[in-house]
C-alpha positions, -999 to +999 in steps of 0.1 A: -132+132+045-095+129+042-066+106+053-033+110+071-002+090+059+029+089+083+059+074+067+086+058+091+117+054+069+135+028+091+141-009+085+164-035+103+174-052+070+172-039+033+149-062+015+164-072-018+134-063-039+124-029-021+128+006-036+109+025-010+127+052+011+143+037+042+174+035+061+189+007+081+208+032+104+186+035+134+205+058+158+185+089+144+150+074+150+140+095+180+155+128+164+134+119+130+102+111+151+108+147+167+110+161+135+077+144+121+059+160+151+071+192+139+059+187+104+024+178+116+023+210+135+035+230+104+010+215+082-019+208+102-040+235+083-035+220+049-066+196+049-087+227+055-107+214+084-116+181+066-128+155+090-100+126+093-114+093+083-082+071+082-045+072+096-019+049+082+017+044+095+036+029+066+073+028+057+099+015+060+091-004+093+066+016+115+066-013+143+104-004+147+094+025+167+096+019+205+067+030+227+080+065+235+088+071+199+054+060+188+035+079+217+054+112+205+036+110+170+003+099+183+003+127+207+013+152+181-015+136+158-042+139+185-032+175+195-034+189+162-060+170+143-096+160+153-093+123+153-128+117+165-142+103+134-113+082+124-125+047+113-094+031+105-060+035+121-034+012+106+001+003+116+024-017+093+044-042+111+069-069+107+065-099+125+099-098+144+086-066+161+052-080+172+062-094+207+033-099+232+043-068+252+044-047+221+011-059+209-006-054+243+009-017+243-004-012+206-038-022+219-038+008+244-032+032+213-057+043+189-043+021+163-071-006+154-057-026+126-024-039+117-007-049+083+018-076+090+046-082+064+047-118+063+056-121+025+060-159+028+057-189+050+088-206+034+122-201+049+140-202+015+119-174+004+125-152+034+164-158+032+163-150-006+144-118+001+167-109+030+137-104+053+145-100+090+122-124+105+116-164+104+086-184+096+082-192+133+081-154+140+056-148+114+032-177+127+037-165+165+031-130+155-003-139+137-013-158+166-002-134+191-022-104+175-055-123+175-048-134+211-043-098+221-075-087+203-067-074+169-096-083+150-088-065+119-055-073+104-041-076+068-014-101+058+011-095+030+021-121+007+043-121-025+042-141-056+063-145-086+094-152-068+123-171-084+118-209-079+084-206-063+063-234-077+027-235-079+024-260-052+045-239-029+023-209-036-009-231-029+005-239+005+015-202+012-021-191+006-037-219+026-013-214+055-022-174+054-060-186+054-054-206+086-050-175+106-083-162+094-070-125+084-097-100+077-074-087+047-046-102+024-026-081+002-007-102-025+020-086-047+037-100-077+074-093-075+087-066-098+122-056-106+127-021-093+157-004-105+188+001-080+177-027-058+198-057-049+176-079-069+180-057-100+218-058-096+216-097-092+196-100-125+220-077-143+249-098-130+233-132-142+230-144-106+194-149-108+167-151-136+132-132-132+102-155-133+085-158-164+054-137-169+030-166-178+041-185-145+034-151-125+002-149-142-008-186-133+001-179-096-022-146-096-051-169-109-043-196-083-046-169-056-078-155-069-094-188-073-084-199-036-093-165-019-124-163-038-136-198-029-127-190+009-151-160+008-130-133+002-139-102-019-112-093-047-120-057-048-086-044-062-060-063-083-036-069-052-061-069-025-088-092-009-110-089+022-136-105+040-170-089+032-171-054+046-135-054+057-118-036+028-088-014+034-105+020+038-075+040+035-060+025+003-096+025-010-098+061-005-065+065-025-080+048-055-114+070-052-093+100-054-098+114-017-074+139-004-047+129+020-018+145+040+017+126+039+040+132+066+077+121+070+105+117+044+094+106+009+057+109+021+033+120-006+002+143-003-028+150-027-054+175-026-073+168-057-054+190-081-018+191-067+005+165-056+034+171-033+061+149-016+086+153+009+124+148+001+136+111+003+167+121+025+165+119+062+190+143+071+179+169+046+145+164+058+152+168+095+176+201+088+147+217+070+118+208+094+140+218+124+145+252+107+107+254+103+109+251+067+088+224+047+108+196+027+085+196-002+083+193-039+051+201-059+034+189-089+003+207-105-017+179-122-032+189-154-066+177-165-050+149-184-028+138-154-061+138-133-080+118-159-053+092-165-050+088-127-087+082-125-086+058-152-056+039-138-069+037-101-106+031-111-096+000-136-077-015-108-106-020-088-138-045-089-161-012-095-142-004-126-146+032-144-178+049-133-185+065-168-211+090-152-185+102-127-157+104-152-182+125-177-190+149-148-155+154-139-139+156-173-167+163-198-182+143-226-152+145-250-128+127-227-155+100-219-164+095-255-126+092-265-121+068-237-149+045-249-135+045-284-102+036-273-117+008-251-135-007-282-106-029-290-104-045-256-143-047-253-143-068-287-117-092-275-134-096-242-108-080-220-130-049-210-169-052-204-195-025-199-218-033-169-242-006-156-224+024-169-192+008-155-161-001-175-145-031-160-117-055-167-127-092-174-112-118-149-087-131-175-075-095-179-069-086-144-033-093-143-027-069-171-046-041-156-018-014-156-010-022-195-045-018-204-052+013-185-020+028-199-035+021-234-066+041-224-045+073-213-049+107-231-019+129-236-034+164-233 
């Protein structure tokens, strides 16, 4: 089974830390939605008849679309794909968009899961990040989502922010838990090139948080959420039992997906493609019935490294039997050889044919995975 991702490249504000593709110029919203529907038609055969298991609207800010714009895309999806087997249909949303009337409208659509970008319940953090919403809008949106009947929703948080104390972080987590979300995604702030935050650091206006403080906040997060009954199934993701995010889990498990919209990525197992990250160029090409795509054929080493990276970030770790079947004994034996140094110091462990990170090494997952990469 496969997934579909729709990228909506519009935001009301430019968050200081964000390097995703988006525009704060909103007057082309409808025209771009029309182009997305045309791309859906142009690419409807790419999944080769696979059943669709998940649909995910990301961005940008998908909740910035009004009812007619969102209906346009939903109708195109339903007309060109068999969505009868979809288990999870997610819309990313900002709190300031989630009015009672908009939430009631969403409940009439196939969307059955929300991912709400709260980020923080501290007003100073929201100002520093240049978020478009207030703390009261965040709390109201969560209350309304539950009242309207969205039983499955994710709540986004960020840690590692400048001046975020351990107690502030604890308060943020506990406030999030008071709304009983089925899922929490918590991301450590990273300095991405060409963002407003990167420019502020270069100019000496702010100092990035020390890595050891960010690591401490990661372990605080893990301790509180696990005690509250959440499953820590991926480095940045926690869920109530049986409520893991299926769409993203399928990414980590290497399932195929089709990405629609500017900057959206697709993956078919051996090839990755992505749309141009330019709204005008994207619309011009799609409206002339041409695709706005670039392609990369993945070498066996590329596929191996991606398997190692994504698997190691999850609670299941690297399935060594699966790795051996996919890539052969030479690669699996080389992996175990390279892993020995981390096994000996307790950062990696072997459990029932799975290679996993130990709890104290989770914060450094990507660095450890990179050390296990194979060049050819």
